[in-house]
Residue frames as qw, qx, qy, qz and C-alpha x, y, z in Angstrom:
[[0.256, -0.253, 0.003, 0.933, 27.82, 165.05, 160.07],
 [0.247, 0.802, 0.520, -0.157, 25.37, 167.82, 159.34],
 [0.422, 0.383, 0.273, 0.775, 25.74, 170.42, 156.69],
 [0.022, -0.101, -0.209, 0.973, 25.20, 174.19, 157.32],
 [0.460, -0.150, -0.427, -0.764, 21.83, 173.84, 155.45],
 [0.532, -0.286, -0.795, 0.048, 20.91, 171.13, 157.94],
 [0.264, -0.344, -0.513, 0.741, 21.01, 173.68, 160.66],
 [0.068, 0.487, 0.507, 0.708, 18.25, 175.60, 158.86],
 [0.323, -0.807, -0.486, 0.085, 16.52, 177.08, 161.94],
 [0.286, -0.782, 0.075, 0.548, 19.43, 179.54, 162.03],
 [0.584, 0.809, -0.058, -0.036, 20.55, 181.50, 158.94],
 [0.865, 0.229, -0.072, 0.441, 23.86, 180.65, 157.45],
 [0.297, 0.641, -0.254, 0.660, 25.41, 184.16, 158.06],
 [0.597, -0.681, 0.189, -0.379, 24.29, 183.89, 161.78],
 [0.968, -0.190, 0.040, 0.160, 26.09, 180.58, 162.09],
 [0.682, 0.438, -0.090, 0.579, 29.20, 182.08, 160.45],
 [0.131, -0.754, 0.172, -0.621, 28.96, 185.03, 162.85],
 [0.826, -0.523, 0.106, -0.179, 28.84, 182.74, 165.79],
 [0.909, 0.046, 0.000, 0.415, 31.98, 181.01, 164.54],
 [0.362, 0.635, -0.117, 0.672, 33.63, 184.35, 163.99],
 [0.378, -0.750, 0.163, -0.518, 32.73, 185.41, 167.53],
 [0.200, 0.356, -0.858, 0.312, 34.17, 182.18, 168.94],
 [0.695, -0.150, 0.352, -0.609, 30.90, 180.71, 170.20],
 [0.966, 0.180, 0.168, -0.079, 31.21, 177.86, 167.77],
 [0.493, -0.448, 0.563, 0.490, 34.37, 176.33, 166.49],
 [0.374, 0.494, -0.452, -0.641, 35.03, 176.64, 162.84],
 [0.909, 0.153, 0.231, -0.311, 33.32, 173.76, 160.98],
 [0.551, -0.212, 0.716, 0.372, 35.07, 170.91, 159.55],
 [0.468, 0.542, -0.312, -0.624, 35.11, 170.81, 155.66],
 [0.893, 0.246, 0.375, -0.050, 34.15, 168.12, 153.29],
 [0.585, -0.064, 0.493, 0.641, 36.29, 167.26, 150.35],
 [0.277, 0.625, 0.493, 0.538, 34.03, 169.66, 148.45],
 [0.172, 0.148, -0.248, 0.942, 34.82, 172.42, 151.00],
 [0.472, -0.570, -0.389, -0.549, 31.29, 172.14, 152.50],
 [0.158, -0.436, 0.602, -0.650, 30.98, 172.90, 156.14],
 [0.668, -0.219, -0.701, -0.117, 30.07, 169.92, 158.34],
 [0.322, -0.492, 0.432, -0.684, 28.69, 169.94, 161.90],
 [0.255, -0.081, -0.939, 0.216, 28.35, 167.18, 164.57],
 [0.412, -0.665, -0.563, -0.268, 25.19, 166.80, 166.61],
 [0.511, -0.500, -0.326, 0.619, 27.06, 168.37, 169.57],
 [0.158, -0.070, 0.159, 0.972, 27.68, 171.48, 167.47],
 [0.254, -0.473, -0.589, -0.604, 23.94, 171.39, 166.51],
 [0.523, -0.654, -0.528, 0.142, 23.08, 171.29, 170.29],
 [0.396, -0.350, -0.122, 0.840, 25.54, 174.13, 170.98],
 [0.008, -0.225, -0.393, -0.892, 23.92, 176.17, 168.16],
 [0.411, -0.601, -0.645, -0.230, 20.43, 175.42, 169.71],
 [0.485, -0.577, -0.390, 0.529, 21.73, 176.78, 173.07],
 [0.261, -0.154, 0.097, 0.948, 23.19, 179.88, 171.52],
 [0.145, -0.379, -0.527, -0.746, 19.96, 180.53, 169.54],
 [0.458, -0.667, -0.587, -0.045, 17.73, 180.01, 172.55],
 [0.431, -0.468, -0.221, 0.739, 20.04, 182.42, 174.66],
 [0.102, 0.033, 0.282, 0.953, 19.85, 185.02, 171.85],
 [0.266, -0.545, -0.654, -0.453, 16.01, 184.63, 171.69],
 [0.496, -0.703, -0.452, 0.236, 16.06, 185.58, 175.41],
 [0.087, 0.967, 0.019, 0.238, 18.13, 188.59, 174.60],
 [0.716, -0.577, 0.159, 0.359, 21.37, 187.53, 176.23],
 [0.197, 0.878, -0.370, -0.234, 24.51, 189.21, 174.94],
 [0.784, 0.427, -0.441, 0.096, 27.35, 187.37, 173.10],
 [0.117, 0.507, -0.694, 0.498, 29.63, 187.83, 176.14],
 [0.635, -0.223, 0.452, -0.586, 26.90, 186.38, 178.43],
 [0.959, 0.191, -0.055, -0.204, 26.41, 183.37, 176.15],
 [0.562, 0.495, -0.596, 0.290, 30.28, 182.85, 176.01],
 [0.226, -0.440, 0.654, -0.572, 30.26, 182.77, 179.86],
 [0.797, -0.067, 0.354, -0.485, 27.40, 180.29, 180.05],
 [0.888, 0.351, -0.294, -0.049, 28.93, 178.03, 177.39],
 [0.259, 0.546, -0.685, 0.407, 32.18, 178.10, 179.43],
 [0.495, -0.276, 0.565, -0.600, 30.21, 177.21, 182.54],
 [0.893, 0.143, 0.018, -0.427, 28.32, 174.44, 180.69],
 [0.797, 0.332, -0.495, 0.096, 31.51, 172.44, 179.93],
 [0.216, 0.291, -0.742, 0.565, 32.43, 172.45, 183.56],
 [0.565, -0.449, -0.528, -0.448, 29.46, 170.76, 185.14],
 [0.628, -0.363, -0.565, 0.392, 30.89, 170.62, 188.65],
 [0.160, 0.153, -0.166, 0.961, 31.25, 174.44, 188.98],
 [0.102, 0.495, 0.642, -0.576, 28.63, 176.23, 191.01],
 [0.254, 0.578, 0.617, 0.470, 25.89, 177.92, 188.93],
 [0.173, -0.710, -0.305, 0.611, 26.08, 181.33, 190.66],
 [0.124, -0.302, 0.416, 0.849, 27.40, 182.85, 187.47],
 [0.032, -0.299, -0.774, -0.557, 24.50, 181.52, 185.39],
 [0.170, -0.723, -0.643, 0.185, 21.95, 182.76, 187.96],
 [0.195, -0.611, -0.021, 0.767, 23.60, 186.14, 188.01],
 [0.037, -0.051, 0.595, 0.801, 23.42, 186.39, 184.13],
 [0.125, -0.510, -0.804, -0.281, 19.77, 185.27, 184.12],
 [0.214, -0.730, -0.505, 0.407, 18.83, 187.73, 186.89],
 [0.159, -0.452, 0.169, 0.861, 20.61, 190.67, 185.08],
 [0.037, -0.133, -0.684, -0.716, 18.84, 189.84, 181.88],
 [0.172, -0.631, -0.753, 0.063, 15.47, 189.61, 183.79],
 [0.167, -0.706, -0.240, 0.645, 16.02, 193.11, 185.28],
 [0.087, -0.273, 0.403, 0.869, 16.96, 194.46, 181.89],
 [0.081, -0.377, -0.814, -0.435, 13.84, 193.01, 180.30],
 [0.192, -0.706, -0.613, 0.298, 11.73, 194.58, 183.09],
 [0.128, -0.601, 0.013, 0.789, 13.26, 197.97, 182.47],
 [0.021, -0.009, 0.639, 0.769, 12.61, 197.63, 178.77],
 [0.145, -0.554, -0.806, -0.149, 8.97, 196.69, 179.45],
 [0.153, -0.741, -0.369, 0.540, 8.56, 199.79, 181.71],
 [0.127, -0.363, 0.368, 0.846, 10.12, 202.02, 178.96],
 [0.046, -0.210, -0.794, -0.568, 7.76, 200.44, 176.37],
 [0.116, -0.684, -0.710, 0.123, 4.72, 201.12, 178.61],
 [0.147, -0.648, -0.073, 0.744, 5.81, 204.78, 178.85],
 [0.022, -0.169, 0.599, 0.783, 6.32, 204.92, 175.04],
 [0.060, -0.427, -0.857, -0.282, 2.83, 203.31, 174.59],
 [0.081, -0.751, -0.528, 0.388, 1.07, 205.85, 176.79],
 [0.065, -0.571, 0.136, 0.807, 2.69, 208.77, 175.14],
 [0.007, -0.001, 0.734, 0.679, 1.96, 207.45, 171.60],
 [0.052, -0.573, -0.817, -0.019, -1.65, 206.84, 172.66],
 [0.108, -0.736, -0.324, 0.585, -1.87, 210.34, 174.06],
 [0.017, -0.452, 0.320, 0.833, -0.37, 212.28, 171.16],
 [0.021, -0.163, -0.811, -0.561, -2.37, 210.20, 168.56],
 [0.094, -0.628, -0.767, 0.089, -5.68, 210.90, 170.44],
 [0.082, -0.702, -0.197, 0.680, -5.03, 214.62, 170.56],
 [0.137, -0.123, 0.553, 0.813, -4.64, 214.96, 166.85],
 [0.346, 0.641, 0.607, -0.319, -7.81, 216.63, 165.63],
 [0.062, 0.607, -0.328, -0.722, -6.31, 218.53, 162.73],
 [0.812, 0.479, 0.283, -0.176, -7.50, 217.90, 159.20],
 [0.661, 0.704, -0.173, 0.195, -4.10, 218.68, 157.76],
 [0.785, -0.031, -0.316, 0.533, -0.38, 218.37, 158.67],
 [0.094, 0.563, -0.121, 0.812, -0.30, 222.11, 159.54],
 [0.560, -0.505, 0.187, -0.630, -2.54, 221.44, 162.53],
 [0.859, -0.039, -0.510, -0.023, -1.39, 217.85, 163.27],
 [0.560, -0.760, 0.234, -0.232, -0.74, 217.34, 166.97],
 [0.956, -0.102, 0.161, 0.224, 1.38, 214.33, 166.33],
 [0.612, 0.544, -0.006, 0.574, 3.76, 216.39, 164.08],
 [0.133, -0.858, 0.153, -0.473, 3.78, 219.25, 166.66],
 [0.791, -0.569, 0.210, -0.084, 4.61, 216.86, 169.60],
 [0.913, 0.050, 0.118, 0.388, 7.43, 215.24, 167.65],
 [0.388, 0.700, -0.015, 0.600, 8.81, 218.68, 166.79],
 [0.179, -0.634, 0.315, -0.683, 8.56, 219.96, 170.36],
 [0.508, -0.038, -0.821, 0.258, 9.44, 217.55, 173.17],
 [0.117, -0.060, 0.464, -0.876, 7.84, 220.05, 175.65],
 [0.654, -0.084, -0.210, -0.722, 4.44, 218.88, 174.45],
 [0.621, -0.020, -0.783, 0.022, 5.16, 215.37, 175.87],
 [0.638, -0.670, -0.036, -0.377, 3.70, 214.57, 179.29],
 [0.787, -0.533, 0.292, 0.103, 6.69, 212.41, 180.44],
 [0.001, 0.680, -0.680, -0.275, 10.24, 211.52, 179.68],
 [0.946, 0.158, 0.228, -0.165, 10.40, 208.43, 177.38]]
């Protein structure tokens, strides 16, 4: 059995959160009331962490974990979840590109020597000075 400290790639409060959210079963306790985890639970935590690193929601992870314990089920649901996350990431990238362009534009327009004449401050105060919606 592993202790909560042995799962050090994930912070203790995060592990407790996953337990609270039902992604992991509450840990067994030692005589000293220390949480103990099996190798399977470590692997499950690794799965959850990897999914979170990819930006998947708790609900999506819950669905994928449920699917993973039924290996004979079709993987349409897993493919749908991955495709939806892929699309969400693409949309975020496009938004970040627009933000990048706008920030580059307003920072390059600032020729003022003081805050009174600062284009950045004026653009942040007046959205009409932006070239696009972001």
